[in-house]
N, C-alpha and C positions, 0 to 999 in steps of 0.2 A: 766734805762736811766736817765740822768741828766735832771731835770726840771728847776733848776735855781741855781745860785751861788750868794752869797752876802758876802761882807766884809765891815768892818767898823773900824775906829779908833777913839777913844775918848780921848780928852785932859782932864786928871783928874783935872788939875788946874782950868779949866773952870767949870767943874762939881762941884768942891769944892766951887767956887764962887756962883754958882746957889743955891747950898744947903745952903750956908750961908745967902743968901737973902730970900729964900723961905722955908727953913727948912724942917720939916717932911712932909709937904704937897707935896713937890717935890718927895720925895721917895715914898710916898703913891700913887702918880700918875703913877710912872714908874714900881713899883714892885708889883707882885702878892702876895697872902696870905702867901705862904711858903717863898718866897724871903724876904718879909718884916721882918719876924721873924729872919732870918739869918742876915740880915742887922743890925737890932737893937742890936743883940747879939755882932756882930763884932765891931760895932760902939762904944758900951759901953766898950769893952775891949781895943781897940786901934782905935782911930778915923780914922787914915789913912787906916787901913784894911777895915773898914766899907765903906769908900768912894771909895776905889778900887773895892770892891764888887759891889757897886752901878754902878760904871763906866763899869765894865765888863758886867753886865746885860743890861745896856742901849745900849752898843755897840752890844751885841749879838742880841737884839731885832731889832735894826736898820738893821743888816746884814740879819736877818731872813726875815724882811719885803721886802728887796731887792731881796732875793732869791725866794720868792713866787710871786714877781712881783706886789704887791699891794702898796708898800710903807706903810705909816701909814694911810691907809684908810680901811674902813670896808671890810671884817670882822676883819682885823688886828687892835688890840688895845694893848696898853702897858700891861695892866693887864691880858689880855686873853692869853698871851704868857709868860711862866715862864721858866727860865733856872735853872734847879735843878741838883744836883749832885747825881749820882748813888753811891751805897756803896763803889765802887772802887775809887770814886772821879771824874770819867768821867762826864763831863757836858752833860746834855740831855735836850731836849726841851719838855715841857709839855704844852699842849694847853687846853683851856677851852671854853665853850659856842659855839657861832656861828663860831668862828675861828676853833675850833676843828671839828665841823660838816662839815664845808667847806673843811678843809684839808683832812678829811677822805673820803669825797665824791669824791675828786680829786684823791684818791688813792696814796697819797704822804707819804714820810718818810724823816725825816730831821736828819742831823748830824751837830754838832756844836763844835767849838774849841774856847776857850777864853784864853787870856793871858794879863798880866799887868806888868808894870814896874813903876818906881817912878812917872813919869809924864803922861804915856799913857796906855790905855787899848785897846786891839784890839780883833776882833772876825772874824771868818770865818764860813760860813754856806753853806752846800751843801744840796739841796733838790732833791730827786730822786723819780721817779715813782716806785711803787711796782710792781714787776713782777706778772702776773696772773698765 
């Protein structure tokens, strides 16, 4: 059964401006350990690809926080939620710490989709209860 649905759109141009002002600190606030490695790699190769990656992760975390109904309040934190890719390339949500414990205790499962174009990144998250 559906527990919650969240969607978000991020203007990559605004995110680029924020990154220009705050630099690596901004990325480190938003991205988890695995995400920051991918971000740095992509940013070093092609800056636009790195910033698009950051935008999709920002958007997906916003959508996830809406789907679970907490917004950006505990146990939800930027770094406790990572959007990682399976070997197939499919994006998946990986949770850490108190957020992971809370999510598991609720018996929830999440599905995420991310997309980006030149100026925008968008995400859609469905959270469902696991059948007993």
